[in-house]
C-alpha positions as CSV (number, residue, x, y, z in Angstrom):
1,X,18.5,-66.4,9.7
2,X,14.8,-66.9,10.1
3,X,13.5,-65.4,13.3
4,X,10.0,-66.7,12.8
5,X,10.2,-68.7,16.0
6,X,9.9,-65.4,17.9
7,X,6.3,-65.1,16.9
8,X,5.6,-68.3,18.9
9,X,7.9,-67.4,21.8
10,X,6.0,-64.3,22.9
11,X,2.5,-65.8,23.0
12,X,3.9,-68.9,24.6
13,X,5.5,-66.7,27.3
14,X,2.2,-64.9,27.9
15,X,0.3,-68.1,28.2
16,X,2.9,-69.5,30.6
17,X,2.7,-66.3,32.6
18,X,-1.1,-66.5,32.8
19,X,-0.9,-70.1,33.9
20,X,1.5,-69.2,36.7
21,X,-0.6,-66.2,37.7
22,X,-3.9,-68.2,38.0
23,X,-2.0,-71.1,39.7
24,X,-1.0,-68.5,42.3
25,X,-4.6,-67.2,42.5
26,X,-5.9,-70.7,43.1
27,X,-3.5,-71.2,46.1
28,X,-4.3,-67.7,47.3
29,X,-8.0,-68.1,47.5
30,X,-8.2,-71.7,48.8
31,X,-8.5,-72.4,52.5
32,X,-5.2,-71.9,54.4
33,X,-3.4,-75.0,55.6
34,X,-3.3,-75.3,59.3
35,X,-6.5,-73.2,59.8
36,X,-10.1,-74.0,60.4
37,X,-11.1,-72.5,57.0
38,X,-11.5,-76.0,55.5
39,X,-14.0,-76.9,58.2
40,X,-15.9,-73.6,58.0
41,X,-16.3,-73.7,54.3
42,X,-17.4,-77.4,54.5
43,X,-20.1,-76.8,57.1
44,X,-21.3,-73.3,56.1
45,X,-23.6,-73.1,53.2
46,X,-23.1,-69.8,51.3
47,X,-26.2,-67.7,50.9
48,X,-26.6,-65.3,47.9
49,X,-27.1,-61.8,49.3
50,X,-27.3,-59.0,46.8
51,X,-25.7,-56.6,49.2
52,X,-22.7,-54.4,48.7
53,X,-20.5,-52.0,50.6
54,X,-20.0,-48.7,48.7
55,X,-16.4,-47.6,49.3
56,X,-15.6,-43.9,48.8
57,X,-12.5,-42.2,47.5
58,X,-10.1,-40.3,49.6
59,X,-7.6,-37.6,48.6
60,X,-4.9,-40.1,47.6
61,X,-7.4,-41.9,45.4
62,X,-8.3,-38.6,43.7
63,X,-4.7,-37.8,43.1
64,X,-3.9,-41.3,41.7
65,X,-6.9,-41.2,39.4
66,X,-5.9,-37.7,38.2
67,X,-2.3,-38.7,37.5
68,X,-3.3,-41.8,35.5
69,X,-5.9,-39.8,33.5
70,X,-3.5,-37.0,32.7
71,X,-0.6,-39.3,31.7
72,X,-2.8,-41.4,29.4
73,X,-4.4,-38.2,28.0
74,X,-1.0,-36.9,27.1
75,X,-0.1,-40.3,25.6
76,X,-3.4,-40.3,23.5
77,X,-3.0,-36.7,22.3
78,X,0.7,-37.2,21.3
79,X,1.0,-37.5,17.5
80,X,-2.8,-37.7,17.3
81,X,-3.0,-35.8,14.1
82,X,-1.9,-32.6,12.4
83,X,-3.1,-29.3,13.8
84,X,-3.4,-27.9,10.3
85,X,-5.4,-28.8,7.2
86,X,-7.0,-26.8,4.4
87,X,-10.0,-24.9,5.8
88,X,-11.1,-23.1,2.7
89,X,-12.7,-25.0,-0.1
90,X,-13.5,-24.1,-3.7
91,X,-17.2,-25.0,-4.5
92,X,-17.9,-26.4,-7.9
93,X,-21.7,-25.8,-8.3
94,X,-22.3,-27.9,-11.4
95,X,-20.9,-30.5,-13.7
96,X,-18.4,-28.7,-16.0
97,X,-17.5,-26.0,-13.6
98,X,-13.8,-25.0,-14.0
99,X,-10.9,-23.6,-12.0
100,X,-7.6,-22.5,-13.4
101,X,-4.2,-22.1,-11.7
102,X,-1.0,-20.4,-13.0
103,X,2.5,-21.4,-11.9
104,X,5.4,-18.9,-11.6
105,X,7.0,-20.3,-14.7
106,X,6.9,-23.3,-17.0
107,X,7.9,-26.4,-15.1
108,X,8.2,-30.1,-15.5
109,X,5.4,-31.4,-13.1
110,X,6.2,-34.8,-11.7
111,X,3.3,-35.1,-9.2
112,X,0.1,-33.4,-8.1
113,X,-1.4,-33.6,-4.6
114,X,-4.9,-32.4,-3.8
115,X,-7.1,-32.3,-0.7
116,X,-10.7,-33.4,-1.0
117,X,-13.7,-31.8,0.6
118,X,-17.4,-32.7,0.7
119,X,-19.4,-34.6,-1.9
120,X,-18.2,-37.2,-4.4
121,X,-17.3,-37.4,-8.0
122,X,-14.1,-36.5,-9.9
123,X,-12.2,-33.8,-11.8
124,X,-10.6,-33.6,-15.2
125,X,-7.1,-32.3,-15.2
126,X,-5.7,-30.3,-18.2
127,X,-2.2,-28.8,-18.7
128,X,-1.0,-26.0,-20.9
129,X,2.3,-24.1,-21.6
130,X,0.6,-21.1,-23.2
131,X,-2.9,-21.0,-21.7
132,X,-4.5,-21.7,-25.1
133,X,-3.5,-25.2,-26.1
134,X,-4.5,-27.8,-23.5
135,X,-3.4,-31.3,-23.0
136,X,-5.7,-33.6,-21.0
137,X,-4.3,-35.9,-18.4
138,X,-5.7,-39.4,-19.0
139,X,-6.7,-41.3,-15.8
140,X,-4.7,-44.4,-14.8
141,X,-6.1,-47.8,-15.8
142,X,-9.2,-48.6,-13.7
143,X,-9.7,-45.0,-12.7
144,X,-12.6,-42.8,-14.0
145,X,-10.9,-39.5,-13.4
146,X,-7.4,-38.1,-13.0
147,X,-8.5,-36.6,-9.8
148,X,-11.1,-38.8,-8.1
149,X,-13.1,-37.8,-5.0
150,X,-14.9,-40.9,-3.8
151,X,-16.8,-41.2,-0.5
152,X,-13.9,-43.3,1.0
153,X,-11.4,-40.5,0.2
154,X,-12.9,-37.4,1.6
155,X,-10.7,-35.0,3.7
156,X,-7.6,-36.8,2.5
157,X,-4.5,-35.8,0.6
158,X,-4.4,-37.8,-2.6
159,X,-2.1,-38.0,-5.6
160,X,-3.6,-37.2,-9.0
161,X,-2.9,-39.5,-12.0
162,X,0.1,-38.0,-13.8
163,X,2.1,-39.5,-16.7
164,X,5.1,-41.3,-15.4
165,X,7.4,-39.1,-17.5
166,X,5.8,-36.0,-16.0
167,X,4.2,-33.1,-17.9
168,X,5.4,-29.7,-18.8
169,X,3.0,-26.8,-18.0
170,X,2.6,-23.4,-16.6
171,X,-1.3,-23.3,-16.6
172,X,-3.5,-26.0,-15.1
173,X,-7.3,-26.3,-15.4
174,X,-9.5,-28.4,-13.1
175,X,-12.9,-29.3,-14.4
176,X,-15.6,-30.8,-12.2
177,X,-17.5,-33.8,-13.5
178,X,-20.1,-33.8,-10.7
179,X,-22.3,-31.1,-9.1
180,X,-21.8,-29.5,-5.7
181,X,-18.3,-30.8,-5.0
182,X,-15.7,-29.0,-2.8
183,X,-11.9,-29.1,-3.3
184,X,-9.6,-27.9,-0.6
185,X,-6.1,-27.4,-2.0
186,X,-3.8,-28.4,-4.9
187,X,0.0,-28.6,-4.9
188,X,2.4,-29.3,-7.7
189,X,5.9,-30.9,-7.4
190,X,8.9,-31.3,-9.6
191,X,11.0,-34.5,-10.0
192,X,13.0,-33.5,-6.9
193,X,9.9,-33.2,-4.7
194,X,10.1,-29.4,-4.6
195,X,6.7,-27.7,-4.4
196,X,6.1,-25.3,-7.2
197,X,4.8,-21.8,-6.6
198,X,1.3,-21.0,-7.7
199,X,1.0,-17.3,-8.5
200,X,-2.6,-16.9,-9.8
201,X,-5.9,-18.6,-10.1
202,X,-8.6,-20.0,-7.8
203,X,-7.7,-18.6,-4.4
204,X,-9.2,-21.4,-2.4
205,X,-6.9,-23.9,-4.1
206,X,-3.7,-22.1,-3.4
207,X,-4.2,-20.0,-0.2
208,X,-3.0,-22.6,2.2
209,X,0.1,-24.0,0.6
210,X,1.9,-24.0,3.9
211,X,-0.2,-26.9,5.2
212,X,0.7,-29.2,2.2
213,X,2.3,-32.2,3.8
214,X,5.4,-34.0,2.4
215,X,3.1,-37.0,1.7
216,X,-0.4,-38.3,2.6
217,X,-0.6,-40.2,5.9
218,X,-3.0,-40.8,8.8
219,X,-1.5,-37.7,10.4
220,X,-3.0,-35.4,7.8
221,X,-5.9,-37.4,6.3
222,X,-9.0,-39.3,7.4
223,X,-8.8,-43.1,7.7
224,X,-11.3,-46.0,8.2
225,X,-14.7,-44.9,9.5
226,X,-13.6,-41.3,10.1
227,X,-14.9,-40.8,6.5
228,X,-18.4,-41.3,7.9
229,X,-18.4,-40.0,11.5
230,X,-15.8,-37.3,11.2
231,X,-17.4,-36.1,8.0
232,X,-20.8,-36.1,9.5
233,X,-19.5,-34.1,12.5
234,X,-18.2,-31.5,10.1
235,X,-21.6,-31.4,8.3
236,X,-23.2,-30.9,11.7
237,X,-21.0,-27.8,12.3
238,X,-22.1,-26.4,8.9
239,X,-25.7,-27.4,9.5
240,X,-25.8,-29.6,6.4
241,X,-27.8,-32.7,5.9
242,X,-25.7,-35.5,7.5
243,X,-24.2,-38.1,5.2
244,X,-23.9,-40.8,7.8
245,X,-27.3,-41.5,9.4
246,X,-27.1,-45.2,10.2
247,X,-26.3,-44.4,13.9
248,X,-27.9,-41.9,16.2
249,X,-26.5,-38.3,16.1
250,X,-25.1,-37.6,19.5
251,X,-21.7,-39.3,19.0
252,X,-21.1,-37.2,15.9
253,X,-22.2,-34.1,17.8
254,X,-19.5,-34.8,20.4
255,X,-16.9,-35.2,17.7
256,X,-18.0,-31.8,16.3
257,X,-17.0,-30.1,19.5
258,X,-13.4,-30.9,18.7
259,X,-13.8,-29.5,15.2
260,X,-15.2,-26.3,16.6
261,X,-12.3,-26.0,18.9
262,X,-9.4,-26.9,16.5
263,X,-10.9,-26.6,13.1
264,X,-11.6,-29.3,10.5
265,X,-8.2,-30.8,11.1
266,X,-7.1,-34.4,12.0
267,X,-6.4,-33.3,15.6
268,X,-9.7,-31.5,15.7
269,X,-11.9,-34.4,14.6
270,X,-10.0,-36.9,16.8
271,X,-9.7,-34.7,19.9
272,X,-12.9,-35.5,21.7
273,X,-12.5,-39.3,21.3
274,X,-9.0,-39.1,22.9
275,X,-10.3,-37.0,25.8
276,X,-13.2,-39.3,26.5
277,X,-10.8,-42.3,26.3
278,X,-8.7,-40.7,29.0
279,X,-11.7,-39.7,31.1
280,X,-12.9,-43.3,30.9
281,X,-9.9,-44.3,33.1
282,X,-11.0,-41.8,35.8
283,X,-14.5,-43.2,35.8
284,X,-13.2,-46.7,35.9
285,X,-11.0,-45.9,38.8
286,X,-14.0,-44.6,40.7
287,X,-16.0,-47.7,39.9
288,X,-13.2,-50.1,41.0
289,X,-12.8,-48.1,44.2
290,X,-16.5,-48.1,44.9
291,X,-16.6,-51.9,44.5
292,X,-13.4,-53.0,46.2
293,X,-12.1,-50.1,48.3
294,X,-8.4,-50.9,47.8
295,X,-6.1,-48.4,46.3
296,X,-3.6,-51.0,45.0
297,X,-6.4,-52.7,43.2
298,X,-7.8,-49.5,41.8
299,X,-4.5,-48.3,40.5
300,X,-3.5,-51.6,38.9
301,X,-6.9,-52.3,37.3
302,X,-7.1,-48.7,35.9
303,X,-3.6,-49.1,34.5
304,X,-4.6,-52.4,32.9
305,X,-7.5,-50.7,31.1
306,X,-5.2,-47.9,30.1
307,X,-2.7,-50.3,28.6
308,X,-5.3,-52.2,26.6
309,X,-4.6,-51.9,22.9
310,X,-8.2,-51.4,21.8
311,X,-9.0,-48.7,24.3
312,X,-5.9,-46.8,23.2
313,X,-6.4,-47.2,19.4
314,X,-10.1,-46.9,19.3
315,X,-10.2,-43.7,21.2
316,X,-7.7,-42.1,18.9
317,X,-9.9,-42.4,15.8
318,X,-12.9,-40.2,15.1
319,X,-15.6,-42.8,15.5
320,X,-18.5,-43.1,17.9
321,X,-17.5,-46.4,19.7
322,X,-15.6,-44.5,22.4
323,X,-18.6,-42.6,23.5
324,X,-20.8,-45.7,23.6
325,X,-18.3,-47.5,25.9
326,X,-17.8,-44.4,28.0
327,X,-21.5,-43.9,28.7
328,X,-22.0,-47.6,29.3
329,X,-19.3,-47.4,32.0
330,X,-20.9,-44.4,33.6
331,X,-24.4,-46.0,33.6
332,X,-23.0,-49.0,35.4
333,X,-21.1,-46.9,37.9
334,X,-24.3,-45.2,39.0
335,X,-26.3,-48.4,38.9
336,X,-23.7,-50.0,41.2
337,X,-24.2,-47.0,43.6
338,X,-27.9,-47.6,43.4
339,X,-27.8,-51.3,44.2
340,X,-25.2,-50.7,46.9
341,X,-27.7,-48.6,48.9
342,X,-28.9,-50.3,52.1
343,X,-32.3,-51.9,51.8
344,X,-33.8,-49.5,54.3
345,X,-32.5,-46.4,52.5
346,X,-35.0,-43.6,52.1
347,X,-36.4,-43.2,48.6
348,X,-34.9,-39.8,48.1
349,X,-31.4,-41.3,48.5
350,X,-32.2,-43.6,45.6
351,X,-33.0,-40.7,43.3
352,X,-29.4,-39.4,42.5
353,X,-27.7,-42.7,41.4
354,X,-30.9,-43.8,39.6
355,X,-31.2,-40.5,37.8
356,X,-27.6,-40.5,36.7
357,X,-27.6,-44.1,35.6
358,X,-30.7,-43.5,33.5
359,X,-29.4,-40.2,32.1
360,X,-26.1,-41.7,30.9
361,X,-27.8,-44.7,29.6
362,X,-30.0,-42.4,27.5
363,X,-27.0,-40.4,26.3
364,X,-25.2,-43.6,25.3
365,X,-28.2,-44.8,23.4
366,X,-28.3,-41.5,21.5
367,X,-24.7,-42.1,20.6
368,X,-24.9,-45.7,19.4
369,X,-27.5,-48.4,19.6
370,X,-25.1,-50.9,21.0
371,X,-25.7,-49.2,24.4
372,X,-29.1,-50.8,24.4
373,X,-27.4,-54.1,25.2
374,X,-26.2,-52.5,28.4
375,X,-29.8,-51.9,29.3
376,X,-30.3,-55.6,29.7
377,X,-27.6,-55.8,32.3
378,X,-28.7,-52.7,34.0
379,X,-32.3,-54.0,34.2
380,X,-31.1,-57.3,35.6
381,X,-29.2,-55.6,38.4
382,X,-32.1,-53.3,39.0
383,X,-34.7,-56.1,39.4
384,X,-32.4,-58.4,41.4
385,X,-31.9,-55.5,43.8
386,X,-35.7,-55.0,44.0
387,X,-36.2,-58.7,44.8
388,X,-33.4,-58.5,47.4
389,X,-35.1,-55.5,49.0
390,X,-38.4,-57.2,49.1
391,X,-36.8,-60.2,50.8
392,X,-35.2,-57.9,53.4
393,X,-38.5,-56.2,54.3
394,X,-40.5,-59.5,54.1
395,X,-38.2,-61.3,56.5
396,X,-38.2,-58.2,58.7
397,X,-42.0,-58.4,58.9
398,X,-42.6,-55.2,57.1
399,X,-43.9,-56.0,53.6
400,X,-46.0,-52.9,53.5
401,X,-42.9,-50.8,53.8
402,X,-41.6,-52.4,50.6
403,X,-45.0,-51.9,48.8
404,X,-45.0,-48.2,49.8
405,X,-41.4,-47.9,48.6
406,X,-42.1,-49.5,45.2
407,X,-45.0,-47.1,44.5
408,X,-42.3,-44.4,44.5
409,X,-39.3,-46.2,43.1
410,X,-41.0,-47.8,40.0
411,X,-42.4,-44.5,38.6
412,X,-39.0,-42.9,39.2
413,X,-37.4,-45.8,37.3
414,X,-39.7,-45.4,34.4
415,X,-39.0,-41.7,34.3
416,X,-35.2,-42.1,34.4
417,X,-34.8,-45.2,32.2
418,X,-37.5,-44.7,29.7
419,X,-38.8,-41.1,29.5
420,X,-35.4,-39.4,30.1
421,X,-33.5,-41.5,27.6
422,X,-36.3,-41.0,25.0
423,X,-36.1,-37.2,25.7
424,X,-32.4,-37.1,25.3
425,X,-32.6,-39.2,22.2
426,X,-35.1,-36.9,20.6
427,X,-33.1,-33.8,21.5
428,X,-30.0,-35.2,19.9
429,X,-31.8,-34.8,16.5
430,X,-32.0,-31.0,16.8
431,X,-29.0,-30.5,14.3
432,X,-30.8,-32.8,11.9
433,X,-33.9,-30.5,12.1
434,X,-31.7,-27.4,11.7
435,X,-30.3,-28.9,8.5
436,X,-33.9,-29.0,7.3
437,X,-34.4,-25.3,8.1
438,X,-36.3,-26.0,11.3
439,X,-35.5,-23.7,14.3
440,X,-36.1,-24.0,18.0
441,X,-37.7,-20.5,18.0
442,X,-39.9,-21.7,15.2
443,X,-41.3,-24.5,17.3
444,X,-39.1,-27.4,16.1
445,X,-39.7,-29.5,19.2
446,X,-43.5,-29.1,18.7
447,X,-43.5,-29.8,15.0
448,X,-44.8,-33.2,14.0
449,X,-42.5,-33.2,11.0
450,X,-39.5,-33.2,13.5
451,X,-40.7,-36.4,15.1
452,X,-41.5,-38.0,11.8
453,X,-38.0,-37.3,10.7
454,X,-36.7,-39.0,13.9
455,X,-39.1,-42.0,13.4
456,X,-38.1,-42.4,9.7
457,X,-34.4,-42.4,10.7
458,X,-35.1,-45.2,13.2
459,X,-36.8,-47.3,10.5
460,X,-33.9,-46.7,8.2
461,X,-31.3,-47.6,10.8
462,X,-33.1,-50.8,11.7
463,X,-33.4,-51.7,8.1
464,X,-29.8,-50.8,7.3
465,X,-28.3,-52.9,10.2
466,X,-30.7,-55.9,9.9
467,X,-30.2,-56.2,6.1
468,X,-26.5,-55.3,5.9
469,X,-25.2,-58.1,3.7
470,X,-21.6,-57.2,2.8
471,X,-18.2,-58.7,3.3
472,X,-15.0,-57.2,4.6
473,X,-11.4,-58.5,4.8
474,X,-11.3,-57.8,8.5
475,X,-14.7,-58.9,9.6
476,X,-14.8,-61.3,12.6
477,X,-17.2,-63.2,14.8
478,X,-17.7,-63.1,18.6
479,X,-15.5,-66.1,19.3
480,X,-12.6,-64.4,17.4
481,X,-13.0,-61.4,19.8
482,X,-12.7,-63.6,22.9
483,X,-9.5,-65.2,21.6
484,X,-8.2,-61.9,20.1
485,X,-7.8,-63.7,16.8
486,X,-8.9,-61.2,14.2
487,X,-7.8,-57.6,14.6
488,X,-9.0,-54.9,12.2
489,X,-6.4,-53.1,10.2
490,X,-7.0,-49.4,10.3
491,X,-4.0,-48.1,8.4
492,X,-1.0,-49.3,6.5
493,X,1.6,-47.5,4.4
494,X,5.0,-48.4,3.0
495,X,7.9,-46.3,4.1
496,X,11.4,-46.1,2.7
497,X,14.2,-48.6,3.6
498,X,11.9,-51.5,4.4
499,X,9.9,-49.6,7.1
500,X,6.1,-49.6,7.3
501,X,3.5,-47.5,9.2
502,X,0.6,-49.6,10.4
503,X,-1.8,-49.9,13.2
504,X,-4.7,-52.1,14.1
505,X,-7.5,-52.4,16.7
506,X,-7.3,-55.5,18.9
507,X,-6.6,-56.4,22.5
508,X,-3.6,-56.7,24.8
509,X,-3.3,-60.5,25.1
510,X,-2.5,-60.3,28.8
511,X,-5.7,-58.4,29.4
512,X,-8.0,-60.2,27.0
513,X,-6.8,-63.7,27.6
514,X,-6.3,-63.1,31.3
515,X,-9.6,-61.3,31.6
516,X,-11.5,-64.1,30.0
517,X,-10.1,-66.5,32.5
518,X,-11.0,-64.1,35.2
519,X,-14.5,-64.0,33.9
520,X,-14.6,-67.8,34.3
521,X,-13.3,-67.3,37.9
522,X,-16.3,-65.0,38.5
523,X,-18.6,-67.8,37.4
524,X,-16.9,-70.2,39.9
525,X,-17.1,-67.7,42.7
526,X,-20.8,-67.0,42.0
527,X,-21.6,-70.8,41.9
528,X,-19.4,-71.8,44.8
529,X,-19.5,-68.8,47.2
530,X,-22.6,-66.9,46.0
531,X,-20.4,-63.9,45.5
532,X,-22.6,-60.9,44.6
533,X,-19.8,-58.8,43.1
534,X,-19.0,-61.6,40.8
535,X,-22.7,-61.7,39.8
536,X,-22.5,-57.9,38.9
537,X,-19.5,-58.4,36.7
538,X,-20.8,-61.5,35.0
539,X,-24.2,-59.9,34.3
540,X,-22.5,-56.8,32.9
541,X,-20.2,-58.7,30.6
542,X,-22.8,-61.2,29.4
543,X,-25.3,-58.4,28.6
544,X,-22.7,-57.0,26.2
545,X,-21.4,-60.1,24.5
546,X,-24.5,-62.5,24.3
547,X,-26.5,-60.4,21.8
548,X,-23.7,-60.7,19.3
549,X,-24.0,-64.5,19.3
550,X,-27.3,-64.1,17.5
551,X,-26.4,-61.4,15.0
552,X,-25.6,-62.6,11.5
553,X,-24.7,-59.3,9.9
554,X,-21.1,-58.3,9.4
555,X,-19.4,-57.3,12.6
556,X,-15.9,-56.3,13.7
557,X,-13.7,-56.8,16.7
558,X,-14.3,-53.2,17.9
559,X,-17.8,-54.2,18.8
560,X,-16.2,-56.0,21.7
561,X,-14.9,-52.7,23.1
562,X,-17.6,-52.3,25.9
563,X,-17.1,-55.9,27.0
564,X,-13.4,-55.3,27.6
565,X,-14.3,-52.9,30.4
566,X,-15.9,-55.8,32.3
567,X,-13.0,-58.1,31.5
568,X,-10.7,-55.7,33.3
569,X,-13.3,-55.4,36.1
570,X,-13.1,-59.2,36.5
571,X,-9.3,-58.9,36.7
572,X,-9.8,-56.2,39.4
573,X,-11.9,-58.8,41.4
574,X,-9.1,-61.3,41.0
575,X,-6.5,-58.8,42.2
576,X,-8.8,-57.8,45.1
577,X,-9.0,-61.5,46.2
578,X,-5.2,-61.8,46.1
579,X,-4.8,-58.7,48.2
580,X,-7.7,-59.7,50.5
581,X,-6.1,-63.1,51.2
582,X,-2.7,-61.4,51.9
583,X,-1.0,-64.4,50.3
584,X,2.7,-64.5,50.2
585,X,4.4,-62.0,47.8
586,X,1.0,-60.8,46.6
587,X,2.3,-57.3,45.8
588,X,4.9,-58.8,43.5
589,X,2.3,-60.8,41.7
590,X,-0.2,-57.9,41.4
591,X,2.4,-55.4,40.2
592,X,4.1,-58.0,38.0
593,X,0.8,-58.7,36.2
594,X,0.2,-55.0,35.6
595,X,3.8,-54.6,34.4
596,X,3.5,-57.4,31.9
597,X,0.5,-55.6,30.3
598,X,2.5,-52.4,30.2
599,X,5.5,-54.3,28.6
600,X,3.3,-55.6,25.8
601,X,1.9,-52.1,25.3
602,X,5.4,-50.8,24.7
603,X,6.3,-53.8,22.6
604,X,3.3,-53.2,20.3
605,X,3.4,-49.4,20.4
606,X,4.3,-49.1,16.7
607,X,1.4,-51.2,15.7
608,X,-0.9,-49.0,17.8
609,X,0.2,-45.6,16.6
610,X,1.5,-45.9,13.1
611,X,5.1,-45.0,14.1
612,X,7.2,-46.4,11.3
613,X,9.1,-49.6,12.2
614,X,11.1,-52.2,10.2
615,X,8.9,-54.7,8.4
616,X,10.8,-57.5,10.2
617,X,9.7,-56.1,13.5
618,X,6.1,-56.5,12.6
619,X,6.7,-59.9,11.0
620,X,8.9,-61.6,13.6
621,X,8.0,-59.8,16.8
622,X,4.4,-58.6,16.6
623,X,2.5,-61.0,14.3
624,X,1.7,-63.7,16.9
625,X,-1.1,-65.2,14.8
626,X,-1.3,-65.7,11.0
627,X,-4.7,-63.9,11.2
628,X,-3.1,-60.7,12.6
629,X,-2.8,-58.2,9.7
630,X,0.3,-56.5,10.9
631,X,2.2,-55.8,7.7
């Protein structure tokens, strides 16, 4: 029986649910029947006042935020990656360098696994039964080497090319065909899958046989852009010249902290991203509470962000996008605290939130350039606040007070949003300088060569991104992000008995589709009611998404990640309005909406984690759109 209809049933149910939810929202926010609200709204012309109340957290809020953060941290760290991987590598200094291994006896070798290290190239593989006469293994068709080590396959377990009938040998010789390559471990298996014992030879290739996995997978190997960012983080630890320099250094430095804690293992290079992904929820809870001051809204909105597919998947991979989104969120949190200060606040009270917003903006820019887009939104909020403050003092008959204040605030703003970010950005290049034998004691920070290195890298990055003219099967455009139409497949592997292991980065439809409708509601509220909180949310979202409309280079759906934060913030505003109006059964609606996002998270869990599931489950249950690469 063909169950293909199910792929239409689920999205239809979500769309129907969203229709009912926003129908409820419409009736909740309109004037109440039998009241004078109709008359009040008709005769009272709304005035846009850029003024906010800054709600604080109490003990119950702290507890709620902590519980949510811990639960999602545990969920993120579960099956994140293996805790073990080869840590010692054999260095092949030149083309033609050799390493030999000896098995305990003469065996029929059916397969060979090897773990790649730094640098690219390939190895020749020779076998012998007596150590004198050698038989060279020919590479498979289309391959240059029997053991390849390309830039896309570093820190991975791979299978060497072996004759399909196997090869009999006791002695194995591996010959490098490139200079300065590193190889981590080699393992040999018979036809029954039993690992053969290596008794002699290159120590680095046989000293960690206990970490050899049953087969290569995302749990024990790098995948997608980890081959750039995870690798560069490791090179940072070893003070080597970084391979990936098309993004600023700080994100890779953060990844390197996990490597220093847990070693160059899958868990180690993914750890910091998972931690920051969980901490993102705590920060978001604080922001929602500061804006709306309702515990129900804060809990439900934070859970919605927690159950978003992209936040979960993107923070479990060793790439820098998590850190960009995290610092964007922090910079907006403190900017909101800045603009929520009363207009007659003393200047010294402005310093703390302004300092923190600028600091985190700078840290974000030093992680990934996409954070610069947030600067447009932050600047818009900042200047609107200054205009509103001027209006307050002008109407109060004290324009000179405003002028005096601006002489203090504007220099501070320049300090915190220009000089501090530039300083943080330059300091993030210290590991790059160390890789070039510069030292802090030797005056690195005063060395013109250090700043030339930084400048040259900016020129390279700009040239790289502006001239990037490549194609990719999972590339997408901004309008496909909004509709959640084109996920990016991170990993896929066939498993026995019709099972597959696969996961993608895309959005929870309840959150993305519902959030975009909520963003439209923000526009309506701003136009009709001059709602200032709606203006903050709209400005924040548009500053992240609008630049992508004019970018012609190849882009992917994960570039939408920072925008998703503000989709959920728009949903928080909708939930706040529902609770504020105290419309009938509002708790059921609020909790039901949150539960629907949680239900989809559970439904799609295999497609978010790589847990093996039947192929029919991906095909008939999870592949809602033909453009979703689920299997």
